[in-house]
C-alpha beads as a LAMMPS data file, in Angstrom:
LAMMPS data file: protein, C-alpha beads

271 atoms
270 bonds

1 atom types
1 bond types

-500.0 500.0 xlo xhi
-500.0 500.0 ylo yhi
-500.0 500.0 zlo zhi

Masses

1 110.0

Atoms # bond

1 1 1 0.000 0.000 0.000
2 1 1 1.665 3.179 -1.114
3 1 1 0.758 6.500 -2.508
4 1 1 -1.941 9.150 -2.490
5 1 1 -0.703 10.148 -5.961
6 1 1 -1.316 7.893 -8.976
7 1 1 0.120 9.894 -11.877
8 1 1 2.339 7.719 -14.081
9 1 1 6.076 8.411 -14.220
10 1 1 8.581 5.577 -14.288
11 1 1 12.266 5.321 -13.518
12 1 1 14.407 6.518 -16.394
13 1 1 17.806 4.826 -15.980
14 1 1 18.870 2.626 -18.878
15 1 1 18.363 -1.092 -18.278
16 1 1 19.938 -4.297 -19.584
17 1 1 18.301 -7.237 -21.334
18 1 1 17.210 -8.708 -17.987
19 1 1 15.319 -5.531 -17.118
20 1 1 17.816 -4.544 -14.422
21 1 1 18.560 -0.833 -14.241
22 1 1 21.467 0.854 -12.472
23 1 1 20.227 2.959 -9.536
24 1 1 23.478 3.696 -7.657
25 1 1 27.066 2.470 -7.503
26 1 1 26.087 -0.546 -5.429
27 1 1 22.496 -1.175 -6.561
28 1 1 20.376 -2.098 -9.535
29 1 1 16.638 -2.670 -9.632
30 1 1 14.014 -4.457 -11.667
31 1 1 10.428 -3.232 -11.905
32 1 1 7.930 -5.975 -11.081
33 1 1 4.909 -6.325 -13.395
34 1 1 2.335 -5.201 -10.827
35 1 1 1.282 -1.618 -11.619
36 1 1 -1.808 -0.255 -9.912
37 1 1 -3.380 2.687 -8.096
38 1 1 -1.434 1.914 -4.913
39 1 1 1.729 0.330 -6.350
40 1 1 2.286 3.085 -8.959
41 1 1 4.363 1.618 -11.822
42 1 1 5.039 -1.551 -9.807
43 1 1 7.393 -2.741 -7.078
44 1 1 11.102 -2.018 -7.465
45 1 1 13.051 -5.168 -6.554
46 1 1 16.651 -4.197 -5.760
47 1 1 19.909 -6.053 -6.367
48 1 1 22.822 -5.039 -4.095
49 1 1 26.406 -6.063 -4.827
50 1 1 29.943 -4.718 -4.622
51 1 1 31.660 -3.893 -7.936
52 1 1 33.061 -7.055 -9.469
53 1 1 31.280 -9.359 -7.028
54 1 1 29.275 -12.321 -8.323
55 1 1 27.286 -12.439 -5.087
56 1 1 24.137 -10.355 -4.629
57 1 1 21.524 -9.377 -2.065
58 1 1 17.925 -9.032 -3.231
59 1 1 15.573 -6.597 -1.512
60 1 1 11.809 -7.153 -1.916
61 1 1 11.459 -9.906 -4.552
62 1 1 7.909 -8.646 -5.018
63 1 1 4.877 -10.529 -6.327
64 1 1 4.974 -14.160 -7.399
65 1 1 5.803 -13.646 -11.075
66 1 1 8.095 -16.393 -12.381
67 1 1 9.700 -14.300 -15.130
68 1 1 10.505 -11.511 -12.668
69 1 1 11.956 -13.965 -10.151
70 1 1 14.042 -15.728 -12.789
71 1 1 15.598 -12.411 -13.832
72 1 1 16.436 -11.570 -10.212
73 1 1 17.899 -15.036 -9.628
74 1 1 20.077 -14.649 -12.727
75 1 1 21.572 -11.382 -11.455
76 1 1 24.236 -13.282 -9.495
77 1 1 24.682 -15.805 -6.702
78 1 1 21.925 -14.776 -4.310
79 1 1 23.427 -14.672 -0.837
80 1 1 20.588 -13.040 1.096
81 1 1 17.053 -11.709 0.601
82 1 1 15.784 -8.758 2.636
83 1 1 12.201 -7.590 3.087
84 1 1 11.221 -3.979 3.841
85 1 1 7.722 -4.772 5.181
86 1 1 4.895 -7.249 5.144
87 1 1 2.686 -6.120 2.245
88 1 1 2.105 -8.709 -0.463
89 1 1 3.548 -6.640 -3.305
90 1 1 6.879 -7.003 -1.474
91 1 1 6.591 -10.456 0.104
92 1 1 4.321 -12.438 -2.236
93 1 1 7.289 -14.169 -3.885
94 1 1 9.441 -14.623 -0.764
95 1 1 8.832 -18.329 -0.173
96 1 1 9.107 -19.164 -3.877
97 1 1 12.318 -17.150 -4.250
98 1 1 13.801 -18.982 -1.272
99 1 1 13.003 -22.251 -3.063
100 1 1 14.607 -21.027 -6.285
101 1 1 17.828 -19.685 -4.770
102 1 1 18.225 -21.345 -1.364
103 1 1 19.067 -17.919 0.038
104 1 1 17.701 -17.018 3.489
105 1 1 14.881 -14.490 3.502
106 1 1 14.990 -12.078 6.442
107 1 1 12.365 -9.549 7.539
108 1 1 11.356 -7.801 10.752
109 1 1 8.606 -10.359 11.340
110 1 1 9.336 -14.080 11.660
111 1 1 6.186 -14.708 9.612
112 1 1 7.961 -13.411 6.512
113 1 1 11.330 -15.077 7.128
114 1 1 12.298 -18.241 5.248
115 1 1 15.499 -19.962 6.311
116 1 1 16.679 -16.873 8.184
117 1 1 16.206 -15.020 11.460
118 1 1 14.185 -11.825 11.962
119 1 1 16.108 -8.613 11.388
120 1 1 16.950 -6.375 14.361
121 1 1 17.035 -2.588 14.384
122 1 1 20.660 -1.424 14.253
123 1 1 21.941 -4.746 12.919
124 1 1 24.860 -4.395 10.508
125 1 1 25.011 -6.967 7.715
126 1 1 28.026 -7.772 5.555
127 1 1 26.714 -9.427 2.416
128 1 1 27.757 -9.421 -1.240
129 1 1 30.738 -7.299 -0.198
130 1 1 28.487 -4.469 1.009
131 1 1 27.793 -3.082 4.487
132 1 1 24.027 -2.914 5.011
133 1 1 22.609 -1.260 8.135
134 1 1 19.094 -2.148 9.286
135 1 1 16.984 0.857 10.295
136 1 1 13.544 0.305 11.859
137 1 1 11.106 2.862 10.440
138 1 1 7.591 1.998 11.655
139 1 1 4.673 4.092 10.473
140 1 1 3.627 2.852 7.051
141 1 1 3.402 -0.506 8.841
142 1 1 4.613 -1.505 12.274
143 1 1 7.270 -3.778 10.729
144 1 1 8.684 -1.335 8.157
145 1 1 12.459 -1.345 7.712
146 1 1 14.894 0.699 5.648
147 1 1 18.356 -0.440 4.586
148 1 1 21.225 2.057 4.743
149 1 1 24.252 1.511 2.503
150 1 1 26.773 4.039 3.894
151 1 1 29.443 3.077 1.336
152 1 1 27.259 3.641 -1.723
153 1 1 28.937 6.582 -3.469
154 1 1 29.804 9.858 -1.768
155 1 1 26.533 10.224 0.139
156 1 1 25.485 6.628 0.735
157 1 1 22.024 5.378 -0.147
158 1 1 18.911 4.179 1.662
159 1 1 16.409 1.612 0.406
160 1 1 13.235 3.068 1.873
161 1 1 10.580 0.478 0.984
162 1 1 7.217 2.248 1.227
163 1 1 8.315 4.558 4.047
164 1 1 9.276 7.166 1.431
165 1 1 8.256 6.894 -2.213
166 1 1 9.753 8.207 -5.408
167 1 1 6.458 9.937 -6.201
168 1 1 3.455 10.913 -4.117
169 1 1 3.130 10.293 -0.396
170 1 1 2.881 7.171 1.719
171 1 1 -0.399 5.869 3.115
172 1 1 -0.227 4.756 6.738
173 1 1 -1.761 1.297 7.138
174 1 1 -3.713 2.281 10.238
175 1 1 -4.246 0.885 12.857
176 1 1 -1.051 -1.127 12.298
177 1 1 0.762 1.984 11.089
178 1 1 0.761 5.010 13.409
179 1 1 1.398 8.647 12.545
180 1 1 3.469 9.302 15.674
181 1 1 5.771 6.424 14.752
182 1 1 5.947 7.649 11.179
183 1 1 6.978 11.186 12.107
184 1 1 9.711 9.768 14.347
185 1 1 10.899 7.555 11.470
186 1 1 11.107 10.554 9.137
187 1 1 13.270 12.330 11.692
188 1 1 15.537 9.313 11.986
189 1 1 15.949 9.045 8.217
190 1 1 16.571 12.768 7.835
191 1 1 19.566 12.393 10.128
192 1 1 21.188 10.114 7.515
193 1 1 21.724 13.207 5.376
194 1 1 21.590 13.672 1.584
195 1 1 21.724 9.965 0.755
196 1 1 20.399 8.589 -2.531
197 1 1 16.757 7.601 -1.997
198 1 1 15.960 4.148 -3.401
199 1 1 12.183 3.697 -3.038
200 1 1 10.139 0.550 -3.570
201 1 1 7.774 2.500 -5.831
202 1 1 8.560 5.356 -8.187
203 1 1 11.849 6.818 -9.408
204 1 1 15.163 7.008 -7.597
205 1 1 15.699 10.429 -5.994
206 1 1 18.635 12.389 -4.568
207 1 1 18.768 13.945 -1.109
208 1 1 16.861 11.756 1.336
209 1 1 16.987 14.477 4.011
210 1 1 15.184 16.989 1.777
211 1 1 12.461 14.480 0.955
212 1 1 11.978 13.738 4.669
213 1 1 11.421 17.430 5.338
214 1 1 8.994 17.623 2.415
215 1 1 7.057 14.626 3.760
216 1 1 6.892 16.110 7.250
217 1 1 5.592 19.430 5.885
218 1 1 2.941 17.538 3.925
219 1 1 1.806 15.718 7.082
220 1 1 1.621 18.989 9.025
221 1 1 -0.500 20.546 6.277
222 1 1 -2.887 17.584 6.372
223 1 1 -3.113 17.812 10.155
224 1 1 -3.979 21.508 9.862
225 1 1 -6.720 20.640 7.365
226 1 1 -8.126 18.015 9.706
227 1 1 -8.022 20.397 12.688
228 1 1 -9.969 22.930 10.609
229 1 1 -12.481 20.271 9.575
230 1 1 -13.014 19.249 13.203
231 1 1 -13.646 22.858 14.162
232 1 1 -16.418 23.007 11.547
233 1 1 -17.838 19.514 12.048
234 1 1 -17.238 18.983 15.764
235 1 1 -14.541 17.055 17.583
236 1 1 -16.528 13.815 17.375
237 1 1 -16.884 13.907 13.588
238 1 1 -16.644 10.552 11.826
239 1 1 -13.781 9.423 9.611
240 1 1 -16.110 9.524 6.594
241 1 1 -17.229 13.100 7.315
242 1 1 -13.670 14.352 7.784
243 1 1 -12.553 12.545 4.624
244 1 1 -15.323 14.303 2.680
245 1 1 -14.041 17.644 3.977
246 1 1 -10.322 17.055 3.464
247 1 1 -10.393 14.913 0.283
248 1 1 -13.472 16.222 -1.584
249 1 1 -12.267 15.093 -5.007
250 1 1 -10.678 11.742 -4.135
251 1 1 -11.075 9.020 -6.763
252 1 1 -13.504 6.329 -5.543
253 1 1 -10.904 3.632 -6.256
254 1 1 -8.613 5.042 -3.534
255 1 1 -11.280 6.401 -1.186
256 1 1 -10.391 3.677 1.328
257 1 1 -6.785 4.900 1.373
258 1 1 -7.909 8.458 2.088
259 1 1 -10.110 7.222 4.929
260 1 1 -7.220 5.177 6.328
261 1 1 -4.983 8.266 6.340
262 1 1 -7.672 10.342 8.019
263 1 1 -8.212 7.673 10.679
264 1 1 -4.473 7.642 11.429
265 1 1 -4.378 11.421 11.751
266 1 1 -7.487 11.565 13.931
267 1 1 -5.944 8.961 16.219
268 1 1 -2.780 11.072 16.432
269 1 1 -4.679 14.272 17.252
270 1 1 -7.053 12.658 19.747
271 1 1 -4.367 10.728 21.595

Bonds

1 1 1 2
2 1 2 3
3 1 3 4
4 1 4 5
5 1 5 6
6 1 6 7
7 1 7 8
8 1 8 9
9 1 9 10
10 1 10 11
11 1 11 12
12 1 12 13
13 1 13 14
14 1 14 15
15 1 15 16
16 1 16 17
17 1 17 18
18 1 18 19
19 1 19 20
20 1 20 21
21 1 21 22
22 1 22 23
23 1 23 24
24 1 24 25
25 1 25 26
26 1 26 27
27 1 27 28
28 1 28 29
29 1 29 30
30 1 30 31
31 1 31 32
32 1 32 33
33 1 33 34
34 1 34 35
35 1 35 36
36 1 36 37
37 1 37 38
38 1 38 39
39 1 39 40
40 1 40 41
41 1 41 42
42 1 42 43
43 1 43 44
44 1 44 45
45 1 45 46
46 1 46 47
47 1 47 48
48 1 48 49
49 1 49 50
50 1 50 51
51 1 51 52
52 1 52 53
53 1 53 54
54 1 54 55
55 1 55 56
56 1 56 57
57 1 57 58
58 1 58 59
59 1 59 60
60 1 60 61
61 1 61 62
62 1 62 63
63 1 63 64
64 1 64 65
65 1 65 66
66 1 66 67
67 1 67 68
68 1 68 69
69 1 69 70
70 1 70 71
71 1 71 72
72 1 72 73
73 1 73 74
74 1 74 75
75 1 75 76
76 1 76 77
77 1 77 78
78 1 78 79
79 1 79 80
80 1 80 81
81 1 81 82
82 1 82 83
83 1 83 84
84 1 84 85
85 1 85 86
86 1 86 87
87 1 87 88
88 1 88 89
89 1 89 90
90 1 90 91
91 1 91 92
92 1 92 93
93 1 93 94
94 1 94 95
95 1 95 96
96 1 96 97
97 1 97 98
98 1 98 99
99 1 99 100
100 1 100 101
101 1 101 102
102 1 102 103
103 1 103 104
104 1 104 105
105 1 105 106
106 1 106 107
107 1 107 108
108 1 108 109
109 1 109 110
110 1 110 111
111 1 111 112
112 1 112 113
113 1 113 114
114 1 114 115
115 1 115 116
116 1 116 117
117 1 117 118
118 1 118 119
119 1 119 120
120 1 120 121
121 1 121 122
122 1 122 123
123 1 123 124
124 1 124 125
125 1 125 126
126 1 126 127
127 1 127 128
128 1 128 129
129 1 129 130
130 1 130 131
131 1 131 132
132 1 132 133
133 1 133 134
134 1 134 135
135 1 135 136
136 1 136 137
137 1 137 138
138 1 138 139
139 1 139 140
140 1 140 141
141 1 141 142
142 1 142 143
143 1 143 144
144 1 144 145
145 1 145 146
146 1 146 147
147 1 147 148
148 1 148 149
149 1 149 150
150 1 150 151
151 1 151 152
152 1 152 153
153 1 153 154
154 1 154 155
155 1 155 156
156 1 156 157
157 1 157 158
158 1 158 159
159 1 159 160
160 1 160 161
161 1 161 162
162 1 162 163
163 1 163 164
164 1 164 165
165 1 165 166
166 1 166 167
167 1 167 168
168 1 168 169
169 1 169 170
170 1 170 171
171 1 171 172
172 1 172 173
173 1 173 174
174 1 174 175
175 1 175 176
176 1 176 177
177 1 177 178
178 1 178 179
179 1 179 180
180 1 180 181
181 1 181 182
182 1 182 183
183 1 183 184
184 1 184 185
185 1 185 186
186 1 186 187
187 1 187 188
188 1 188 189
189 1 189 190
190 1 190 191
191 1 191 192
192 1 192 193
193 1 193 194
194 1 194 195
195 1 195 196
196 1 196 197
197 1 197 198
198 1 198 199
199 1 199 200
200 1 200 201
201 1 201 202
202 1 202 203
203 1 203 204
204 1 204 205
205 1 205 206
206 1 206 207
207 1 207 208
208 1 208 209
209 1 209 210
210 1 210 211
211 1 211 212
212 1 212 213
213 1 213 214
214 1 214 215
215 1 215 216
216 1 216 217
217 1 217 218
218 1 218 219
219 1 219 220
220 1 220 221
221 1 221 222
222 1 222 223
223 1 223 224
224 1 224 225
225 1 225 226
226 1 226 227
227 1 227 228
228 1 228 229
229 1 229 230
230 1 230 231
231 1 231 232
232 1 232 233
233 1 233 234
234 1 234 235
235 1 235 236
236 1 236 237
237 1 237 238
238 1 238 239
239 1 239 240
240 1 240 241
241 1 241 242
242 1 242 243
243 1 243 244
244 1 244 245
245 1 245 246
246 1 246 247
247 1 247 248
248 1 248 249
249 1 249 250
250 1 250 251
251 1 251 252
252 1 252 253
253 1 253 254
254 1 254 255
255 1 255 256
256 1 256 257
257 1 257 258
258 1 258 259
259 1 259 260
260 1 260 261
261 1 261 262
262 1 262 263
263 1 263 264
264 1 264 265
265 1 265 266
266 1 266 267
267 1 267 268
268 1 268 269
269 1 269 270
270 1 270 271
């Protein structure tokens, strides 16, 4: 579950015959064939490896599409598979990919691990010749993780999953995802500085810290709109009534996402 924005705009880096595109010095990605209102152009499955290494780490193998998985498996000797969060457009292929490659799949939740242990906040991994730091970033979901590659170019890079997108803004999967947690996660990511932003949906972006500030400003604007709506409608106004006031022109296909965001913000304001 991703964005409030559904305008189409894909990644633009040149790709190879396998569909893999270079996204940073240490990463490539392949776009999974699952476009939609909430997944934008599809899920970006990332391949991490040091220059010259035949070993790779895969992040978010995505949906269970055999052609997509075969291309990822052919990118090198898969040493490890990492999962940013529990949603099916990231984890649907996890068990199958473990069968194909034998590589352990690790996530925050044991439910989405296959042959590997749950990841721990602050854990530092050394895989495929790359240092990968695990950063817990709850908010989109309670189990959301980002992966910081401090040695990726001059600024480093961060694979942000759905915590920060390449386009649009992230929907909080309330009640599992909480706005208070999300704001704290944005602050934590901002402190990583102007790293390359490698999102699970949408194009690669520079300057993670700037995008964090932009996201926080967007959330504050929405909170102001909801406060104003509550002043007009009453503090006990329903989620549906506040959604009508704050998102008057929302497309019916994503109305549920707007209501979920409003519910998360009402919970934040009321608690």
